Each structure stands twice: as structure tokens, then as C-alpha cells.
TORPA-4810 file (N, C-alpha, C, O; in nm, 3 decimals):
<nodes>
NODE_1_8.256_10.675_11.219_8.321_10.645_11.346_8.396_10.512_11.341_8.503_10.499_11.402_M
NODE_2_8.342_10.415_11.270_8.406_10.284_11.257_8.548_10.295_11.201_8.639_10.230_11.252_E
NODE_3_8.567_10.375_11.098_8.699_10.390_11.037_8.801_10.448_11.133_8.916_10.406_11.134_N
NODE_4_8.760_10.545_11.215_8.853_10.605_11.310_8.899_10.503_11.413_9.017_10.500_11.448_K
NODE_5_8.810_10.420_11.461_8.848_10.317_11.558_8.943_10.216_11.494_9.043_10.177_11.555_R
NODE_6_8.913_10.175_11.374_8.998_10.079_11.303_9.138_10.136_11.285_9.237_10.067_11.310_R
NODE_7_9.147_10.260_11.241_9.276_10.325_11.219_9.354_10.337_11.349_9.474_10.310_11.352_K
NODE_8_9.288_10.375_11.455_9.353_10.389_11.585_9.405_10.254_11.633_9.515_10.247_11.688_A
NODE_9_9.329_10.148_11.613_9.372_10.015_11.654_9.495_9.972_11.577_9.590_9.919_11.635_T
NODE_10_9.496_9.995_11.446_9.611_9.959_11.363_9.734_10.039_11.405_9.842_9.984_11.418_V
NODE_11_9.717_10.169_11.427_9.829_10.253_11.468_9.885_10.208_11.603_10.006_10.204_11.621_M
NODE_12_9.799_10.173_11.696_9.843_10.124_11.827_9.921_9.994_11.811_10.026_9.977_11.874_K
NODE_13_9.874_9.906_11.728_9.943_9.778_11.704_10.080_9.803_11.642_10.179_9.743_11.683_T
NODE_14_10.086_9.892_11.541_10.213_9.923_11.478_10.311_9.986_11.578_10.430_9.954_11.578_E
NODE_15_10.260_10.074_11.662_10.343_10.136_11.765_10.396_10.031_11.861_10.513_10.037_11.901_T
NODE_16_10.313_9.934_11.897_10.356_9.827_11.986_10.465_9.741_11.921_10.560_9.700_11.988_D
NODE_17_10.452_9.713_11.791_10.552_9.634_11.719_10.685_9.709_11.715_10.791_9.651_11.739_V
NODE_18_10.679_9.839_11.686_10.801_9.920_11.682_10.867_9.929_11.819_10.989_9.924_11.830_L
NODE_19_10.787_9.941_11.923_10.841_9.947_12.059_10.904_9.814_12.097_11.011_9.810_12.158_A
NODE_20_10.838_9.705_12.062_10.891_9.572_12.094_11.024_9.548_12.023_11.118_9.495_12.083_R
NODE_21_11.033_9.586_11.898_11.154_9.561_11.820_11.266_9.660_11.850_11.383_9.631_11.827_S
NODE_22_11.229_9.778_11.901_11.325_9.886_11.922_11.400_9.919_11.793_11.518_9.955_11.794_R
NODE_23_11.327_9.906_11.681_11.380_9.933_11.547_11.501_9.845_11.514_11.591_9.886_11.442_H
NODE_24_11.500_9.724_11.568_11.601_9.625_11.531_11.534_9.524_11.439_11.426_9.474_11.469_R
NODE_25_11.597_9.495_11.329_11.544_9.399_11.233_11.542_9.260_11.296_11.642_9.215_11.352_C
NODE_26_11.429_9.192_11.287_11.416_9.058_11.345_11.513_8.960_11.281_11.568_8.874_11.350_A
NODE_27_11.536_8.972_11.149_11.628_8.879_11.082_11.774_8.913_11.112_11.854_8.823_11.137_L
NODE_28_11.810_9.041_11.109_11.947_9.080_11.144_11.980_9.033_11.286_12.088_8.979_11.310_C
NODE_29_11.888_9.055_11.377_11.911_9.018_11.516_11.910_8.866_11.533_11.996_8.810_11.600_F
NODE_30_11.813_8.801_11.471_11.800_8.655_11.486_11.911_8.577_11.419_11.958_8.477_11.474_G
NODE_31_11.955_8.622_11.302_12.058_8.548_11.228_12.200_8.586_11.268_12.288_8.500_11.274_L
NODE_32_12.221_8.715_11.293_12.358_8.764_11.313_12.382_8.829_11.450_12.492_8.877_11.477_Y
NODE_33_12.280_8.830_11.535_12.287_8.895_11.666_12.325_9.042_11.653_12.395_9.098_11.738_R
NODE_34_12.278_9.105_11.545_12.306_9.247_11.519_12.201_9.331_11.590_12.085_9.335_11.546_D
NODE_35_12.238_9.400_11.698_12.141_9.478_11.774_12.127_9.623_11.726_12.060_9.703_11.791_P
NODE_36_12.188_9.656_11.612_12.186_9.794_11.564_12.045_9.839_11.523_11.966_9.760_11.470_A
NODE_37_12.017_9.964_11.550_11.891_10.026_11.506_11.896_10.037_11.354_11.998_10.078_11.298_V
NODE_38_11.787_10.002_11.288_11.781_10.001_11.142_11.666_10.086_11.091_11.568_10.110_11.162_K
NODE_39_11.679_10.131_10.967_11.564_10.186_10.896_11.490_10.066_10.839_11.552_9.975_10.784_Q
NODE_40_11.360_10.066_10.852_11.287_9.949_10.805_11.138_9.972_10.799_11.089_10.085_10.803_G
NODE_41_11.068_9.860_10.790_10.923_9.861_10.777_10.865_9.744_10.855_10.936_9.649_10.890_Q
NODE_42_10.738_9.753_10.880_10.668_9.643_10.944_10.622_9.548_10.834_10.558_9.589_10.738_I
NODE_43_10.656_9.421_10.851_10.620_9.318_10.753_10.509_9.230_10.811_10.500_9.210_10.932_A
NODE_44_10.426_9.178_10.722_10.322_9.083_10.760_10.378_8.942_10.742_10.412_8.902_10.630_H
NODE_45_10.389_8.867_10.849_10.449_8.735_10.846_10.378_8.645_10.745_10.443_8.571_10.672_V
NODE_46_10.245_8.650_10.742_10.170_8.564_10.650_10.150_8.626_10.511_10.077_8.571_10.429_D
NODE_47_10.213_8.739_10.486_10.204_8.812_10.358_10.064_8.863_10.327_10.036_8.900_10.213_H
NODE_48_9.976_8.865_10.425_9.838_8.912_10.407_9.826_9.049_10.473_9.821_9.060_10.596_N
NODE_49_9.822_9.155_10.390_9.816_9.291_10.445_9.689_9.319_10.524_9.686_9.412_10.605_R
NODE_50_9.586_9.240_10.504_9.461_9.259_10.577_9.472_9.206_10.720_9.391_9.242_10.806_A
NODE_51_9.569_9.122_10.746_9.587_9.062_10.879_9.685_9.148_10.959_9.806_9.127_10.955_N
NODE_52_9.632_9.245_11.031_9.714_9.337_11.110_9.721_9.296_11.256_9.741_9.381_11.343_A
NODE_53_9.706_9.167_11.283_9.716_9.118_11.420_9.860_9.135_11.470_9.955_9.115_11.395_A
NODE_54_9.875_9.171_11.595_10.007_9.193_11.655_10.102_9.076_11.629_10.219_9.096_11.597_Y
NODE_55_10.051_8.954_11.642_10.131_8.833_11.626_10.176_8.813_11.482_10.267_8.733_11.457_E
NODE_56_10.115_8.883_11.386_10.147_8.868_11.245_10.241_8.976_11.194_10.274_8.979_11.075_N
NODE_57_10.284_9.065_11.281_10.367_9.178_11.237_10.507_9.169_11.296_10.525_9.129_11.411_L
NODE_58_10.605_9.208_11.215_10.744_9.205_11.258_10.818_9.319_11.190_10.788_9.354_11.076_V
NODE_59_10.916_9.377_11.259_10.996_9.484_11.200_11.114_9.423_11.127_11.189_9.344_11.184_F
NODE_60_11.131_9.461_10.999_11.245_9.416_10.918_11.315_9.537_10.858_11.251_9.636_10.823_L
NODE_61_11.448_9.528_10.847_11.522_9.633_10.777_11.480_9.631_10.630_11.421_9.533_10.583_C
NODE_62_11.510_9.737_10.560_11.465_9.748_10.421_11.516_9.635_10.332_11.438_9.578_10.256_L
NODE_63_11.645_9.599_10.338_11.690_9.488_10.253_11.622_9.355_10.286_11.584_9.280_10.196_P
NODE_64_11.605_9.326_10.415_11.540_9.200_10.452_11.391_9.201_10.418_11.336_9.098_10.379_H
NODE_65_11.326_9.315_10.433_11.184_9.323_10.395_11.170_9.299_10.245_11.078_9.229_10.202_H
NODE_66_11.259_9.357_10.167_11.257_9.335_10.023_11.277_9.188_9.990_11.205_9.133_9.906_D
NODE_67_11.373_9.123_10.055_11.396_8.980_10.033_11.276_8.898_10.076_11.237_8.803_10.007_Q
NODE_68_11.217_8.933_10.189_11.105_8.856_10.243_10.983_8.863_10.150_10.912_8.764_10.134_Y
NODE_69_10.961_8.979_10.091_10.844_8.996_10.005_10.867_8.954_9.860_10.772_8.943_9.783_D
NODE_70_10.992_8.931_9.822_11.022_8.895_9.684_11.007_8.746_9.661_11.021_8.665_9.753_S
NODE_71_10.978_8.712_9.537_10.977_8.570_9.500_11.063_8.554_9.376_11.045_8.626_9.277_S
NODE_72_11.154_8.461_9.382_11.241_8.434_9.269_11.230_8.288_9.233_11.191_8.205_9.315_T
NODE_73_11.265_8.256_9.112_11.256_8.116_9.069_11.388_8.041_9.094_11.389_7.918_9.093_S
NODE_74_11.497_8.114_9.117_11.627_8.050_9.129_11.676_8.032_9.273_11.756_7.942_9.300_Q
NODE_75_11.631_8.116_9.363_11.682_8.106_9.499_11.569_8.104_9.599_11.457_8.147_9.571_S
NODE_76_11.599_8.054_9.716_11.502_8.048_9.824_11.512_8.176_9.906_11.622_8.217_9.943_K
NODE_77_11.400_8.237_9.933_11.398_8.358_10.016_11.353_8.322_10.156_11.324_8.206_10.185_N
NODE_78_11.347_8.421_10.241_11.303_8.400_10.378_11.155_8.370_10.380_11.078_8.428_10.303_F
NODE_79_11.114_8.282_10.467_10.973_8.250_10.487_10.934_8.275_10.631_11.018_8.311_10.713_G
NODE_80_10.807_8.255_10.660_10.760_8.279_10.798_10.838_8.202_10.901_10.809_8.212_11.020_P
</nodes>
């Protein structure tokens, strides 16, 4: 029973994040005022997948999510 409650809570939180963002990428909107609906994923701001708190989740388009999660030695990527 514990697993079902946990899963339901996570799904509710993800649904709330998607509803809040209206499938608009936080970086596209914040940097470029681009209100277009995007294909994307929910990213963990602190990069900790175990932290599924509403405040730690944000919707990013696929290119920005890739940039946010990548680490390179030559360039600076997006941070929290």
C-alpha cells in the first residue's frame, strides 16, 4: 500500500507542475519570453531525482533539459 500512495503523490505533483507550466519551458519563457507550448520533461532543480518536492520541479524543453543536466569542461551550463 505504501508504494501506491508514494506513486500517486509523485504523479499528482508532476501533474501540478505540468499544469502550472502549461507545457512552456521555464528557460525559454524566462530568457526569451517565448510562450510557445514545447515538448519537454520535468527537471529536478537540485539535480537530485529523489527530491520530488513541488518546489524542486520545473518543466524544461528537451534542448534546455539536456543543457541543464549536462556538464562540460569548456562552457558554463544553466544552474539552479
